[in-house]
C-alpha positions, -999 to +999 in steps of 0.1 A: -111+376-628-086+382-600-112+384-571-128+351-585-096+333-583-088+348-552-120+336-538-117+302-548-084+299-531-097+311-502-128+287-504-102+262-509-080+270-478-111+272-457-123+236-466-088+223-460-088+239-424-124+225-417-115+190-428-081+192-405-104+202-377-127+172-384-095+150-383-084+165-348-111+147-330-103+141-292-092+106-286-122+102-259-148+103-282-130+076-308-142+041-300-123+025-274-108-011-277-127-036-253-122-072-246-137-097-274-179-095-267-188-125-248-209-148-268-226-186-269-226-209-241-205-211-214-203-247-196-195-242-159-185-274-140-189-264-101-189-287-067-224-295-058-221-272-028-221-244-052-256-252-068-274-226-054-253-196-055-239-207-088-273-209-104-280-173-090-247-160-105-254-175-138-287-157-140-270-127-132-243-130-159-267-137-185-285-107-177-254-086-179-243-105-212-275-107-235-277-138-258-249-156-234-263-188-218-245-205-189-249-244-185-242-261-151-228-294-142-232-300-105-215-330-086-187-339-065-155-322-071-137-357-077-164-366-103-161-332-122-122-337-124-124-370-138-148-358-165-129-331-176-098-350-178-117-378-199-123-347-224-158-334-213-165-299-227-161-276-199-150-240-200-149-233-163-144-256-132-151-246-095-138-271-071-146-275-032-111-284-026-075-276-042-070-314-045-093-318-070-083-287-088-048-303-089-062-335-105-072-314-136-044-315-160-054-288-186-061-258-165-053-222-163-041-205-128-066-214-102-077-185-078-092-193-040-125-177-040-143-187-010-138-211+021-166-233+035-170-248+069-184-284+081-216-282+102-239-310+112-272-313+096-303-331+117-341-334+105-365-307+120-369-312+157-334-333+157-351-366+163-321-385+167-309-363+198-278-355+181-254-334+202-220-334+187-196-346+162-189-375+186-224-393+179-210-400+141-192-428+164-224-442+178-238-472+160-269-468+174-274-437+154-280-436+116-252-414+100-246-401+064-214-386+055-194-380+023-172-404+004-136-399+015-126-390-023-153-363-022-140-328-003-166-328+021-157-364+029-120-357+030-127-325+056-149-350+077-120-374+080-095-345+089-122-338+117-125-377+129-088-382+129-085-348+147-106-361+175-095-395+176-132-411+168-140-438+144-172-427+125-199-453+118-216-439+086-250-459+075-243-442+041-212-429+020-225-402-004-210-389-037-214-354-033-229-332-003-262-325-015-270-362-015-260-363+022-280-333+029-311-348+011-307-379+035-314-355+063-339-335+049-364-367+040-354-380+076-335-414+064-306-407+087-303-390+121-276-369+112-252-356+082-218-341+080-222-313+053-210-277+050-226-248+065-239-231+032-258-264+027-276-261+060-286-227+051-298-235+017-321-263+029-338-235+053-365-250+071-362-286+059-332-292+083-313-279+117-278-272+118-256-278+147-223-263+147-194-278+166-156-261+175-138-289+158-149-278+124-122-252+123-098-284+120-109-288+082-118-255+066-122-263+026-110-236+003-126-234-030-108-225-061-119-219-095-101-218-129-107-214-168-097-247-187-069-243-213-092-265-237-126-241-232-146-244-263-154-207-253-121-192-234-137-157-237-170-165-221-150-185-195-128-156-185-158-133-182-177-159-160-148-165-137-141-126-137-179-124-127-176-146-099-144-128-082-162-094-087-177-077-061-213-087-073-203-122-072-186-120-037-220-105-024-239-135-037-216-160-022-212-144+013-252-139+013-252-177+009-227-181+041-194-186+024-164-170+039-139-148+023-106-165+010 
């Protein structure tokens, strides 16, 4: 009887010891706390000059976060700022200039993520014989520039003012892609766009660099919005744009580091 009781006691002690070992699991094997899973739709309002790069980044982001859908609204930064202030359901705003970002009242802390420089775009073969920025003051040339409230238009105005010339545009466009389209269709002799737009158009237009472009370099800020319908998705997308993968896509498109 004593042997049976002792054996049972030893068995109980062994069981408790094993249970204790099970509770002593190393911290590294326990599930780690991570940021909230990203899901749903992420609505990104972005400057027209970001169309190509952000479309690619959106696809890459969706691949990294299965089940997430990124939707874009590309337009002039001034128009996007107005839409956001009017209550448009945006999660992220990427502007082509700090001024338009400043106009948005409900935003997080903006981060400048790229810079862009103006370049003259002309149709293939340069039929208008454009030689430089001073041709934008020639009434005999057909010229397109962005409207003054659009970042590319504001940058153009700085260049013209610095050179003391008065531009003679035949067309004022509401975003840089519209100005580029005028060139690619041969409707104007030249337009003042960003160098990234010239690169994106590939064989449809030719680019003419000019040294005075350094007088108006645009910095692009990006921010989440405080009233974002999907705040976790907004933060994750901005983080992705600022990541090394995002920087690589933007650099390949011709954007400069801030």
